[in-house]
C-alpha positions as CSV (number, residue, x, y, z in Angstrom):
1,M,0.2,-0.1,0.1
2,D,1.2,3.7,-0.8
3,T,1.0,6.8,1.3
4,L,-2.3,7.9,0.7
5,M,-4.2,4.5,1.2
6,L,-2.1,3.9,4.9
7,S,-3.1,7.6,5.7
8,R,-6.6,6.9,4.7
9,L,-6.6,3.9,6.9
10,Q,-4.6,5.9,9.8
11,F,-7.0,8.5,9.8
12,A,-10.1,6.3,9.6
13,F,-9.2,3.7,12.4
14,A,-8.7,6.5,14.8
15,T,-11.9,8.2,13.9
16,F,-13.8,5.2,14.1
17,I,-12.8,4.7,17.4
18,H,-12.7,8.1,18.5
19,F,-16.3,8.0,17.8
20,I,-17.3,4.7,20.1
21,F,-17.1,7.4,22.7
22,V,-18.4,10.8,20.9
23,P,-22.2,9.9,20.7
24,L,-22.3,8.9,24.2
25,T,-21.1,12.2,25.9
26,L,-23.2,13.9,23.5
27,G,-26.5,11.8,24.5
28,L,-25.8,10.7,27.6
29,S,-25.1,14.3,29.1
30,V,-28.0,15.8,28.1
31,I,-29.8,12.2,30.1
32,V,-27.7,13.4,32.9
33,A,-28.6,17.1,33.4
34,I,-32.4,16.1,32.9
35,M,-32.1,13.1,36.2
36,E,-30.5,15.9,38.1
37,T,-33.3,18.9,36.8
38,K,-35.9,16.5,38.3
39,Y,-33.7,16.0,41.7
40,V,-34.0,19.7,41.9
41,R,-37.6,20.2,41.0
42,T,-38.6,17.0,42.9
43,G,-36.3,16.6,46.3
44,D,-36.3,12.5,45.6
45,E,-32.9,11.6,46.3
46,T,-33.3,9.1,43.9
47,Y,-32.7,11.1,41.2
48,K,-30.0,12.5,42.8
49,K,-28.3,9.1,43.1
50,M,-28.9,8.7,39.3
51,A,-27.4,12.0,38.7
52,K,-24.1,10.6,40.5
53,F,-24.2,7.3,38.8
54,W,-25.2,7.7,34.9
55,G,-22.5,10.2,35.8
56,K,-19.4,8.4,36.3
57,L,-20.2,6.7,33.0
58,F,-20.4,9.8,31.5
59,L,-17.3,11.0,33.2
60,I,-15.5,7.5,32.2
61,N,-16.1,8.2,28.3
62,F,-15.1,12.0,28.4
63,A,-12.0,11.4,29.4
64,L,-10.9,9.2,27.4
65,G,-12.9,10.5,24.3
66,V,-10.5,13.2,24.8
67,V,-7.5,11.6,24.6
68,T,-8.4,9.5,21.5
69,G,-9.6,12.8,19.7
70,I,-6.5,15.1,20.4
71,T,-4.4,13.0,17.7
72,L,-6.9,13.6,14.9
73,E,-6.4,17.6,14.4
74,F,-2.3,16.9,14.6
75,Q,-3.0,14.5,11.8
76,F,-4.1,17.3,9.6
77,G,-0.3,18.8,9.6
78,T,1.2,15.2,9.4
79,N,-0.8,13.3,7.0
80,W,-2.8,15.8,5.5
81,S,-0.3,18.9,4.7
82,R,-1.5,19.7,1.0
83,Y,-5.1,20.1,2.3
84,S,-4.5,21.8,5.7
85,T,-2.7,24.6,3.2
86,Y,-5.5,24.6,0.5
87,V,-8.5,24.8,2.7
88,G,-6.9,25.7,6.1
89,D,-8.5,29.2,5.9
90,I,-11.8,27.5,6.0
91,F,-11.3,24.6,8.2
92,G,-9.0,25.6,10.5
93,S,-10.9,28.4,11.6
94,L,-13.7,26.3,12.8
95,L,-11.6,23.9,14.6
96,A,-10.2,26.6,16.7
97,I,-13.5,27.9,17.5
98,E,-14.3,24.9,18.7
99,A,-11.4,24.1,20.4
100,T,-11.1,27.7,22.0
101,A,-14.8,28.2,22.7
102,A,-17.2,25.1,23.1
103,F,-14.3,22.6,24.3
104,F,-13.0,25.1,26.8
105,L,-16.7,25.6,28.7
106,E,-17.2,22.4,28.6
107,S,-13.9,21.4,30.4
108,T,-14.1,23.9,32.8
109,F,-17.8,23.3,33.6
110,I,-17.3,19.6,33.9
111,G,-14.9,20.3,36.9
112,V,-17.6,22.6,38.6
113,W,-19.8,19.8,38.7
114,V,-17.7,16.7,39.7
115,F,-16.0,18.7,42.2
116,G,-18.9,21.2,43.6
117,W,-21.9,18.5,44.8
118,N,-21.3,19.6,48.3
119,K,-19.9,23.5,47.8
120,L,-22.9,24.8,45.3
121,S,-26.8,24.7,45.7
122,P,-28.4,22.2,43.8
123,K,-29.9,24.5,41.2
124,L,-26.2,26.1,40.1
125,H,-24.9,22.5,40.1
126,A,-27.4,21.0,38.1
127,T,-26.7,24.5,35.9
128,A,-22.9,23.3,35.5
129,I,-24.5,19.5,34.2
130,W,-26.5,21.3,31.8
131,L,-23.5,23.7,30.3
132,V,-21.3,20.8,29.9
133,A,-24.1,19.2,28.2
134,I,-24.8,22.3,26.0
135,A,-21.3,23.0,25.0
136,S,-20.3,19.3,23.9
137,N,-23.0,19.7,21.9
138,L,-21.7,22.8,20.3
139,S,-18.3,21.4,20.3
140,A,-20.0,18.8,17.7
141,V,-21.8,21.8,15.7
142,W,-18.0,23.4,15.1
143,I,-16.9,19.7,14.2
144,I,-19.2,19.3,11.9
145,L,-19.5,22.5,10.5
146,A,-16.1,21.6,9.7
147,N,-16.9,18.2,8.0
148,G,-19.8,20.2,6.3
149,F,-17.7,22.0,4.4
150,M,-15.9,19.1,3.3
151,Q,-19.0,17.5,1.7
152,H,-20.7,20.7,0.8
153,P,-17.9,23.4,0.2
154,V,-19.6,27.3,0.2
155,G,-18.9,30.8,1.3
156,Y,-14.6,30.3,-0.3
157,A,-13.5,31.8,-3.0
158,I,-10.2,30.3,-5.2
159,K,-7.1,32.7,-4.4
160,N,-3.5,32.4,-4.8
161,G,-4.1,28.9,-5.8
162,R,-5.8,28.3,-2.3
163,A,-9.4,28.0,-1.0
164,E,-10.0,31.0,1.0
165,L,-12.6,32.0,3.3
166,S,-14.6,34.7,1.4
167,S,-18.2,34.3,3.3
168,F,-17.8,33.1,7.4
169,T,-22.0,33.5,7.3
170,E,-22.3,31.3,4.6
171,V,-19.9,28.5,6.1
172,I,-21.5,28.5,9.2
173,T,-25.2,28.7,7.6
174,N,-24.7,25.5,5.5
175,G,-28.1,24.1,5.6
176,Y,-26.2,20.7,4.1
177,A,-24.1,20.8,7.4
178,W,-27.0,21.9,9.9
179,N,-29.0,19.2,8.9
180,Q,-26.0,16.2,9.2
181,F,-25.4,17.9,12.4
182,L,-29.1,17.3,13.9
183,H,-28.9,13.8,12.3
184,T,-25.7,12.7,14.2
185,V,-26.9,14.6,17.5
186,T,-30.1,12.9,17.1
187,G,-28.5,9.3,16.8
188,A,-26.3,10.2,19.3
189,L,-29.6,10.6,21.8
190,A,-30.8,7.7,20.7
191,L,-27.7,6.0,21.9
192,A,-27.5,7.1,25.1
193,G,-31.3,6.1,25.4
194,F,-30.1,2.4,24.7
195,F,-27.3,2.7,26.8
196,V,-29.2,3.5,29.8
197,L,-32.1,0.9,28.2
198,G,-29.6,-1.9,28.4
199,I,-27.5,-1.3,31.7
200,S,-31.0,-0.6,33.2
201,A,-32.2,-3.9,32.4
202,W,-29.5,-5.6,33.1
203,H,-30.1,-4.6,36.5
204,L,-33.8,-5.3,36.8
205,L,-33.1,-8.8,36.0
206,R,-31.3,-9.3,38.9
207,R,-33.7,-7.8,40.8
208,Q,-31.2,-5.0,42.3
209,S,-32.0,-1.4,43.2
210,V,-35.8,-1.6,41.3
211,D,-37.2,1.7,41.8
212,F,-33.8,2.9,41.0
213,F,-33.8,1.3,37.4
214,T,-37.0,1.1,36.9
215,K,-36.6,5.2,37.1
216,S,-33.2,4.8,34.6
217,F,-35.5,2.2,32.4
218,R,-38.4,5.2,32.0
219,I,-36.0,7.9,30.6
220,G,-33.9,5.3,29.0
221,A,-36.9,4.4,26.8
222,A,-38.3,7.5,25.7
223,F,-34.9,8.8,24.6
224,A,-34.9,5.1,22.5
225,L,-38.5,5.5,21.0
226,I,-38.1,9.4,20.4
227,F,-34.8,9.8,19.1
228,S,-35.2,6.5,17.0
229,V,-38.0,7.8,14.6
230,V,-36.2,11.9,14.7
231,V,-33.1,10.3,13.5
232,A,-35.0,8.2,10.7
233,L,-37.0,11.7,9.6
234,V,-34.0,13.7,9.7
235,G,-32.1,11.0,7.7
236,H,-34.6,11.1,5.0
237,R,-34.0,14.7,5.2
238,Q,-30.6,14.1,5.0
239,G,-31.2,11.6,2.0
240,N,-32.5,14.8,0.2
241,F,-29.7,17.3,0.6
242,V,-27.2,14.1,-0.8
243,A,-29.5,13.9,-3.9
244,E,-29.1,17.7,-4.3
245,V,-25.0,18.2,-3.6
246,Q,-23.8,14.4,-4.1
247,P,-26.2,12.8,-6.7
248,A,-23.3,10.2,-7.1
249,K,-23.4,9.1,-3.3
250,L,-27.0,8.6,-3.5
251,A,-26.7,6.1,-6.7
252,A,-24.0,4.3,-4.6
253,M,-26.0,4.4,-1.8
254,E,-28.4,2.3,-3.8
255,S,-26.2,0.5,-6.7
256,H,-28.3,2.8,-8.9
257,W,-26.9,2.3,-12.7
258,E,-28.8,3.6,-14.9
259,T,-30.7,7.3,-14.6
260,T,-34.6,6.9,-14.6
261,A,-37.7,8.6,-13.7
262,N,-39.8,6.4,-10.9
263,A,-36.6,5.0,-9.3
264,P,-37.0,1.5,-7.1
265,M,-35.2,0.3,-4.6
266,Y,-34.4,-3.4,-4.5
267,L,-35.0,-5.4,-1.2
268,L,-31.7,-7.6,-2.0
269,A,-28.8,-6.6,-4.4
270,I,-25.1,-7.3,-4.7
271,P,-23.5,-4.5,-6.6
272,D,-21.2,-5.6,-9.5
273,A,-19.1,-2.2,-10.1
274,K,-16.5,-4.1,-12.5
275,N,-19.4,-4.8,-14.8
276,E,-21.6,-2.0,-13.5
277,G,-24.4,-2.9,-12.5
278,N,-26.3,-5.7,-9.8
279,S,-25.4,-9.0,-9.9
280,L,-27.9,-9.7,-8.1
281,A,-31.1,-7.3,-7.6
282,I,-34.9,-8.9,-6.2
283,G,-37.7,-7.3,-4.2
284,R,-37.8,-4.4,-6.5
285,I,-40.3,-1.6,-4.9
286,P,-41.4,1.3,-7.6
287,S,-40.5,4.7,-7.4
288,I,-38.8,4.6,-3.4
289,L,-35.7,5.9,-4.2
290,S,-37.3,8.8,-6.2
291,I,-39.2,9.2,-3.1
292,M,-36.1,9.6,-1.0
293,A,-34.4,11.6,-3.0
294,F,-36.6,14.2,-4.0
295,N,-39.9,13.3,-2.3
296,N,-41.7,12.7,-5.6
297,P,-42.4,9.2,-7.0
298,S,-41.9,10.5,-10.5
299,A,-38.6,12.1,-10.5
300,V,-35.4,11.7,-12.3
301,V,-32.7,9.6,-10.4
302,K,-29.1,10.2,-11.6
303,G,-27.5,6.4,-12.1
304,L,-23.7,6.0,-11.6
305,K,-23.5,5.2,-15.7
306,D,-23.5,8.9,-15.6
307,F,-20.9,9.8,-13.8
308,P,-17.0,9.5,-14.6
309,K,-15.2,6.0,-13.5
310,E,-13.1,8.2,-11.9
311,D,-15.6,10.4,-9.9
312,R,-17.7,7.3,-8.4
313,P,-17.5,6.2,-4.6
314,P,-16.6,2.9,-3.7
315,V,-20.0,1.6,-4.7
316,G,-19.9,-1.9,-2.4
317,L,-18.9,-0.3,0.7
318,T,-21.0,2.8,0.7
319,F,-24.3,0.5,-0.5
320,S,-23.6,-1.6,2.4
321,A,-23.0,0.6,4.8
322,F,-26.0,2.2,4.3
323,R,-28.1,-0.6,3.9
324,L,-26.9,-1.7,7.7
325,M,-27.6,1.9,8.7
326,V,-31.1,1.6,7.3
327,G,-31.5,-2.0,8.8
328,L,-30.1,-1.0,11.9
329,G,-32.4,2.3,12.5
330,T,-35.8,0.1,11.6
331,L,-34.5,-2.4,14.2
332,M,-33.9,0.5,16.7
333,I,-37.3,2.0,16.5
334,V,-39.1,-1.5,16.4
335,L,-37.0,-2.0,20.4
336,G,-37.5,1.3,21.4
337,I,-41.3,1.0,20.8
338,L,-40.8,-2.5,22.9
339,A,-38.8,-0.5,26.0
340,F,-41.8,2.0,25.9
341,I,-44.6,-0.4,26.5
342,M,-42.6,-2.1,29.1
343,R,-41.3,1.3,30.9
344,H,-44.5,0.8,33.9
345,H,-43.5,-2.0,35.3
346,P,-40.2,-3.6,33.6
347,V,-38.9,-5.7,36.1
348,D,-41.9,-7.5,35.7
349,A,-41.3,-8.1,31.8
350,S,-40.2,-11.2,30.8
351,P,-36.5,-12.2,31.0
352,R,-36.1,-12.7,27.2
353,W,-37.2,-9.2,26.6
354,L,-34.7,-7.5,29.2
355,K,-31.7,-9.5,28.1
356,L,-33.0,-8.2,24.3
357,L,-32.8,-4.7,25.7
358,V,-29.0,-5.6,27.0
359,W,-28.1,-7.0,23.9
360,A,-29.4,-3.8,21.7
361,I,-26.5,-2.0,23.6
362,P,-24.2,-2.0,20.2
363,L,-26.6,-1.6,17.5
364,P,-26.8,2.6,17.9
365,Y,-22.4,2.6,17.8
366,L,-22.9,0.4,14.9
367,G,-25.8,2.3,13.2
368,L,-23.8,5.5,13.4
369,Q,-20.1,4.3,12.8
370,A,-22.1,3.1,9.4
371,G,-24.0,6.4,8.8
372,W,-20.5,8.0,9.1
373,A,-19.0,5.3,6.8
374,V,-21.5,6.2,4.1
375,A,-20.9,9.9,4.5
376,E,-17.3,9.9,4.3
377,V,-16.6,7.0,1.8
378,G,-19.5,7.7,-0.7
379,R,-17.9,11.4,-0.7
380,Q,-14.4,9.9,-2.5
381,P,-12.8,10.7,-4.9
382,W,-12.9,14.3,-2.9
383,I,-11.7,15.3,0.1
384,V,-13.3,18.4,-0.6
385,Y,-16.6,17.6,-2.2
386,G,-16.1,18.7,-5.9
387,L,-13.0,20.8,-5.0
388,M,-10.0,19.0,-3.9
389,R,-9.4,15.2,-4.6
390,T,-7.9,13.3,-1.6
391,K,-4.9,12.2,-3.7
392,D,-3.8,15.4,-3.7
393,A,-4.0,16.0,-0.1
394,V,-2.1,13.8,1.2
395,S,1.9,15.0,3.1
396,P,4.8,13.9,0.7
397,I,6.1,11.6,3.6
398,A,7.3,8.6,3.0
399,T,5.3,5.2,3.0
400,S,7.3,4.0,6.1
401,Q,6.5,6.7,8.2
402,V,2.9,6.0,8.0
403,A,2.9,2.3,8.4
404,I,5.2,3.0,11.6
405,S,2.4,5.4,12.5
406,L,-0.6,3.9,11.5
407,A,0.4,0.5,14.0
408,A,1.2,2.5,16.9
409,F,-2.0,4.0,16.1
410,F,-3.7,0.7,16.2
411,I,-2.0,-0.6,19.4
412,V,-2.7,2.6,21.6
413,Y,-6.3,2.9,20.2
414,I,-7.1,-0.5,20.6
415,L,-6.2,-0.7,24.4
416,L,-7.9,2.7,25.1
417,A,-11.0,1.3,23.4
418,A,-10.9,-1.6,25.3
419,L,-10.1,-0.1,28.5
420,D,-13.2,2.4,27.8
421,I,-15.2,-0.9,27.6
422,Y,-14.0,-2.5,31.0
423,L,-14.2,0.7,33.3
424,L,-18.2,1.1,31.6
425,A,-18.7,-2.4,32.3
426,K,-17.3,-2.5,35.2
427,Y,-18.9,0.7,37.4
428,A,-22.8,-0.4,35.4
429,R,-22.4,-3.3,37.0
430,K,-21.5,-1.6,40.5
431,Q,-25.2,-0.7,42.5
432,P,-25.6,2.7,43.0
433,A,-24.2,4.5,45.8
C-alpha cells in the first residue's frame, strides 16, 4: 500500500475509534442533566443518585474520548498537509473556535460539576451539568460545520492557488452541515437512551435497586423511542440534501446504475462495480428511490453510469454501510416501541425481553458508525467535494513513516477502546451509591 492508502486507513481507524466515545458523551450528558433537574424540582434523592451513577459513566467515557480525539487534528498537519494548505483558511477557523470556545467551556464546567456537589446550591450545580451538555453539543456543531464544508463547500473563493474564506456566514449557515449535525446528535441521543435502557435492564433482571433502575429505564425508553424515530426523519431529509449536492453518493448508496424516473429500490441487491450493474437484484419496489431523493415518485434519479468512473465512490462499501444503517435504525425503532410499552413495570417483563435490551446496546453504535462510513466513503474520490481530490491532499512523506504511525495508532487506540469498555462495564455493574 502507498502513502495515500495508509494515511486514509490511519485517519479512518482513529476516527472510528474516537467516534465510539463521542455519541455517548453527547447523549448521556443531556440525560444526566435531566436526571439532576428532576432531583432539583422534586427533591427525590433517587434522581440525585441517578445523576451521580450515570454521571460517573459519562465521565469515564468523556475522559477517554478526549484522549482519542487529540491526535485527529494533528493528522491534518502530519498526513494531510496539502489539504491543510489548500483549505486551512476555512477549515482551521472552525476547529479553532471549537477548541477555544466549546471545548474550553465543556472542560471547565465538568470540573465544576465533579467537585461542586457539596459546595454549590442544587440549582447552580444542575446548571453546571446543563452547561456541560450544551457545550458538548456546541463542540459537535463546529466539528460538523467543518465536515459539512468538506461535504458541500460554500463561502470560499479561489485565490493564490488555494481556497480562502469569502463568507463566514455562508459557512456557518450551510444547510447540509446543519442537517448532518441534527442527524448525528439525534442518533447520539438515541444511543444514550439504549445505553441507559440496556444497563437498567441488566440490573432489573437481577432485581437490584428496582426503584432506581425502573426510573432510569423509563427515561432511557423515552429517549430510545423518540430519537430513533427522529433520527430516521432527519435521515430522510439528509437523503434529500445528498441527492441535491452529491448525486454520485446517492446512486452508490442504492447501487443505482441507470438514470431513470420512478427509480426503484431493491430489497436485496449485490453490487457489481466491475460490470457496472448488480449481480443480484430482487424485491423491486417502484419509485422508492425517487421518493427518498426528491419526495416525488416520478423524479429522475441519476445513475452511476452517468458519472465518470474516476468520480464514482466505492459502491460496494457505500451501499453495504447504508443498508446496515437503515436496517439497524429500523430495528432500533421496533425495540424502542417494545421498551416504551414495558416502561411502567419493566421488572415484571419477560426476562427474554430484558436480555434483548441488554444485547441491543451495541446496535446504535454500529448504526452511527455505518452512517459515518456512508458520509465519508460516499464522498470519495473527493476530500472536499468537487474541489479537491483525496489523492492531492496527502502529505509528501515516506510510506514507511505512515506504516509505523498506523501500527502505533492501532495498538494504542485498541487499548483505549478496550479500557473504555472495561471501565464502563465494571462501574455499570455496581449498585448505585
